[in-house]
Backbone bond lengths (Angstrom), bond angles and torsions (degrees), N, CA, C in turn:
res aa  C-N    CA-C-N  psi(-1)  N-CA   C-N-CA  omega(-1)  CA-C   N-CA-C  phi
1 M - - - 1.408 - - 1.645 104.41 -
2 K 1.293 116.37 136.09 1.366 124.67 -179.80 1.673 106.40 -88.97
3 T 1.303 115.57 140.84 1.357 121.47 163.09 1.456 114.34 -112.57
4 M 1.411 117.59 143.86 1.328 122.19 -177.13 1.611 105.87 -99.18
5 E 1.375 112.69 129.41 1.421 120.94 176.53 1.523 110.00 -75.27
6 T 1.223 119.17 130.25 1.645 119.69 175.70 1.631 105.02 -84.51
7 Q 1.377 106.85 116.77 1.458 113.93 171.04 1.633 110.68 -63.36
8 A 1.407 111.47 124.72 1.443 111.87 174.39 1.497 109.06 -77.59
9 P 1.323 111.45 141.52 1.559 115.95 -179.15 1.561 108.47 -64.28
10 T 1.290 112.21 150.80 1.403 123.36 179.33 1.521 106.71 -97.36
11 R 1.371 110.80 164.86 1.410 112.87 -179.20 1.671 112.40 -66.60
12 R 1.223 115.05 -32.78 1.426 121.61 176.57 1.637 111.12 -65.95
13 S 1.419 112.20 -45.97 1.493 112.28 176.58 1.434 111.20 -62.26
14 L 1.343 119.76 -36.05 1.564 120.68 -174.34 1.577 104.81 -72.12
15 E 1.309 124.44 -36.21 1.402 130.42 -176.74 1.636 105.58 -69.30
16 T 1.297 112.25 -41.60 1.513 116.35 -177.98 1.586 110.56 -67.40
17 A 1.321 117.78 -40.51 1.374 125.13 177.48 1.576 111.91 -67.51
18 L 1.276 117.23 -38.70 1.492 125.34 174.29 1.560 108.65 -63.01
19 I 1.350 121.12 -52.62 1.287 122.04 177.82 1.477 120.66 -60.33
20 E 1.368 113.79 -36.90 1.572 122.42 176.65 1.504 104.68 -65.76
21 K 1.254 120.68 -52.79 1.572 122.07 -179.79 1.574 108.92 -56.39
22 C 1.314 117.78 -44.06 1.375 117.79 -176.95 1.621 110.59 -63.61
23 W 1.261 115.93 -38.66 1.474 118.61 177.99 1.655 114.18 -67.99
24 K 1.376 111.19 -28.16 1.378 116.81 177.54 1.386 119.26 -80.88
25 D 1.445 112.57 -33.72 1.489 125.58 -171.81 1.500 112.74 -120.31
26 P 1.213 119.31 98.83 1.527 120.69 175.25 1.372 118.54 -57.24
27 E 1.331 113.43 -34.05 1.530 114.07 -174.67 1.728 106.73 -81.66
28 F 1.254 114.28 -35.52 1.526 112.19 168.47 1.414 115.23 -62.03
29 K 1.341 117.07 -33.85 1.449 117.00 -177.92 1.521 107.83 -74.19
30 R 1.240 121.64 -39.35 1.583 123.60 172.85 1.551 106.25 -55.15
31 Q 1.210 120.60 -41.63 1.380 121.80 -172.24 1.680 113.81 -73.34
32 V 1.350 106.76 -33.69 1.522 116.63 176.49 1.615 107.82 -70.45
33 V 1.305 110.14 -43.84 1.508 110.86 -177.67 1.563 110.32 -65.78
34 S 1.252 115.32 -41.30 1.567 121.82 -170.62 1.535 107.66 -78.83
35 D 1.516 120.87 -34.75 1.390 118.19 178.85 1.456 108.74 -151.19
36 P 1.282 115.80 79.32 1.463 120.25 -178.19 1.478 118.36 -65.16
37 K 1.327 118.06 -37.19 1.464 120.89 174.41 1.533 111.01 -62.89
38 G 1.249 113.12 -51.55 1.465 121.73 -179.73 1.590 112.60 -53.50
39 V 1.244 109.64 -40.81 1.595 120.16 -176.78 1.526 103.44 -65.40
40 L 1.229 118.82 -57.63 1.420 129.88 179.76 1.589 110.53 -48.48
41 E 1.294 116.41 -53.20 1.449 122.49 178.08 1.518 112.28 -62.00
42 R 1.172 117.66 -44.84 1.530 123.87 177.09 1.475 111.02 -64.04
43 H 1.292 121.99 -37.42 1.333 124.18 -174.86 1.606 107.92 -81.49
44 T 1.368 122.28 -31.25 1.313 121.52 -176.15 1.522 112.00 -97.03
45 G 1.294 118.09 -17.44 1.384 124.64 177.80 1.470 110.82 78.48
46 Q 1.418 115.63 14.49 1.515 119.56 179.81 1.470 111.60 -123.29
47 K 1.204 119.52 139.54 1.513 128.10 178.31 1.534 104.15 -78.75
48 L 1.384 114.46 127.02 1.476 117.83 175.24 1.388 110.05 -86.98
49 P 1.337 122.42 156.38 1.583 124.12 174.59 1.432 108.89 -58.07
50 T 1.302 110.65 145.45 1.579 121.53 179.82 1.516 114.19 -57.95
51 N 1.229 113.91 -25.83 1.462 120.96 -175.08 1.584 108.19 -84.67
52 V 1.286 120.83 -14.65 1.446 118.43 177.82 1.519 111.38 -75.29
53 R 1.299 111.86 132.74 1.464 117.28 176.00 1.517 108.90 -122.46
54 I 1.329 114.50 140.52 1.447 124.72 178.73 1.440 112.07 -124.26
55 F 1.359 114.42 124.90 1.409 121.82 177.09 1.474 118.64 -110.41
56 I 1.192 125.40 136.52 1.443 130.75 178.35 1.520 112.15 -110.02
57 H 1.266 115.70 129.93 1.384 119.64 176.25 1.432 112.99 -125.32
58 E 1.353 123.13 127.76 1.441 126.27 176.59 1.522 112.33 -90.17
59 E 1.230 125.83 125.05 1.394 122.67 174.28 1.571 109.50 -92.07
60 D 1.358 117.30 157.62 1.380 124.19 165.37 1.438 106.10 -122.95
61 A 1.386 115.40 -166.52 1.425 122.02 -172.62 1.581 108.57 -77.23
62 N 1.312 116.67 -12.33 1.540 118.60 179.72 1.454 113.15 -114.70
63 T 1.366 117.31 8.77 1.518 118.11 176.89 1.384 112.05 -136.68
64 L 1.282 114.22 138.47 1.493 126.21 175.72 1.505 112.73 -122.45
65 H 1.228 117.37 133.21 1.479 128.30 -179.35 1.513 105.36 -114.50
66 L 1.379 111.47 127.87 1.480 121.74 171.78 1.525 110.12 -116.38
67 S 1.310 118.65 146.67 1.474 122.77 -179.17 1.492 105.03 -126.75
68 I 1.372 112.49 125.49 1.507 116.61 176.43 1.515 103.00 -100.58
69 P 1.327 116.12 120.02 1.482 119.27 179.14 1.573 107.95 -78.67
70 L 1.331 108.16 161.83 1.477 117.91 174.29 1.496 109.67 -56.84
71 A 1.324 115.86 135.03 1.468 120.89 178.71 1.542 107.65 -67.82
72 P 1.371 116.88 144.69 1.374 124.08 174.13 1.462 114.10 -56.27
73 S 1.311 120.40 140.29 1.532 121.10 -177.17 1.696 106.38 -64.40
74 N 1.173 115.07 -32.99 1.519 115.18 -179.64 1.490 112.86 -94.30
75 L 1.214 121.45 33.70 1.568 127.26 -175.81 1.583 101.65 -68.76
76 A 1.348 122.90 -42.45 1.413 122.61 -175.12 1.562 106.37 -65.57
77 E 1.243 122.85 -15.63 1.529 117.18 -173.90 1.412 106.35 -96.00
78 L 1.296 127.58 0.83 1.461 125.94 -174.93 1.569 105.30 -75.25
79 S 1.336 112.60 136.83 1.478 123.40 173.17 1.501 113.13 -72.87
80 D 1.317 117.20 160.73 1.381 118.15 175.52 1.538 111.26 -52.35
81 A 1.330 116.01 -44.91 1.556 121.32 -175.98 1.591 106.83 -65.18
82 D 1.403 122.54 -39.06 1.387 124.25 176.34 1.451 108.29 -64.19
83 L 1.312 126.51 -48.88 1.402 134.36 176.31 1.525 105.38 -46.15
84 E 1.368 120.40 -58.42 1.399 126.86 -172.24 1.645 109.14 -58.23
85 K 1.275 115.19 -34.53 1.457 121.71 -178.13 1.568 109.84 -61.70
86 V 1.531 113.43 -40.75 1.395 112.34 -169.89 1.666 102.41 -102.48
87 A 1.187 120.69 -2.35 1.546 119.53 -178.88 1.651 101.38 -89.23
88 G 1.352 108.41 173.81 1.389 115.78 -173.12 1.547 115.23 121.91
89 G 1.219 118.50 170.42 1.500 122.56 178.13 1.474 112.43 -131.92
90 T 1.241 124.53 -3.25 1.497 121.91 177.18 1.472 116.64 -61.86
91 D 1.414 114.61 -41.80 1.427 114.91 175.88 1.444 119.63 -64.77
92 V 1.441 115.90 -36.32 1.450 121.47 177.05 1.632 108.74 -74.12
93 A 1.189 118.76 -38.41 1.468 119.95 175.46 1.541 114.17 -65.39
94 L 1.312 114.37 -41.40 1.497 121.09 170.02 1.478 110.42 -56.25
95 S 1.333 118.84 -57.89 1.293 124.79 176.83 1.580 114.98 -44.77
96 L 1.278 113.82 -60.40 1.421 120.55 178.07 1.483 113.78 -48.01
97 A 1.380 110.52 -45.23 1.577 113.49 -173.70 1.555 105.51 -70.03
98 V 1.246 122.16 -28.35 1.378 121.29 -176.28 1.625 113.53 -81.86
99 T 1.394 108.65 -45.16 1.423 113.11 178.57 1.552 125.23 -86.59
100 L 1.286 110.70 -12.57 1.578 116.28 -176.31 1.530 113.23 -52.50
101 P 1.419 120.68 -55.76 1.383 122.11 175.77 1.530 121.72 -74.37
102 L 1.406 112.79 8.46 1.426 116.30 -178.53 1.372 114.80 -107.48
103 I 1.255 128.57 164.39 1.578 130.35 167.07 1.522 106.14 -75.17
104 G 1.248 112.79 124.54 1.543 119.00 179.16 1.534 107.72 -106.04
105 V 1.287 105.90 146.68 1.458 113.31 172.80 1.614 108.29 -129.30
106 T 1.288 116.19 122.24 1.363 117.49 -175.30 1.582 109.34 -111.40
107 V 1.373 116.45 127.70 1.412 119.99 178.21 1.530 100.18 -108.99
108 G 1.326 110.19 112.30 1.460 120.86 -179.33 1.398 117.78 -92.13
109 A 1.329 122.78 38.32 1.420 123.14 -176.86 1.580 111.26 -129.28
110 G 1.323 118.07 84.47 1.375 116.70 178.23 1.553 112.99 -56.83
111 T 1.232 119.85 -27.82 1.550 120.43 175.82 1.414 107.48 -64.76
112 A 1.353 123.37 -38.37 1.539 119.96 178.84 1.538 108.99 -67.03
113 A 1.321 113.04 -42.23 1.497 109.41 -176.82 1.563 111.64 -68.25
114 G 1.412 118.61 -36.11 1.333 125.96 179.02 1.502 111.56 -60.94
115 T 1.443 117.97 -43.51 1.565 126.66 176.73 1.334 103.98 -58.06
116 L 1.318 125.44 -50.34 1.471 129.41 -174.81 1.534 105.56 -62.90
117 A 1.364 118.04 -56.26 1.476 114.51 -173.27 1.653 109.15 -62.04
118 A 1.294 117.27 -38.14 1.502 114.07 -179.97 1.586 108.43 -65.29
119 A 1.246 121.34 -28.50 1.474 121.47 174.68 1.435 119.46 -82.86
120 G 1.515 112.31 -10.94 1.392 119.30 176.88 1.556 110.61 67.17
121 K 1.322 121.17 39.78 1.318 128.61 -177.03 1.529 115.30 -122.36
122 S 1.164 113.78 145.14 1.527 122.59 177.75 1.572 101.80 -112.82
123 P 1.466 114.18 116.64 1.450 111.40 -175.30 1.572 111.41 -80.37
124 W 1.164 119.14 -5.48 1.464 114.86 -173.38 1.482 109.82 -109.22
């Protein structure tokens, strides 16, 4: 008998789902903007650590927000080949071209995404 492994959601997939729901549901968006941590906790059923902070930023046609995530702890151990794989500008340029005219919502809590991924849950 085969068992299917459930793929844990990634931070990117969680952010994408959050953004899509905010676009479709103005009341949900209002709640996310006013209390992002509370909304995430309610939708996951999990209490986040008190030191976790979540910031929501709304973009408009004249504003662009970029988030620089925490560097991985093993960054110094990457080979030149590994660095070449993650380096480059096409992904950033593509993302900017796609997201610039849209309203963006950034969830800046890797811990929250990690908690959800570990639980295999999608909060939205």
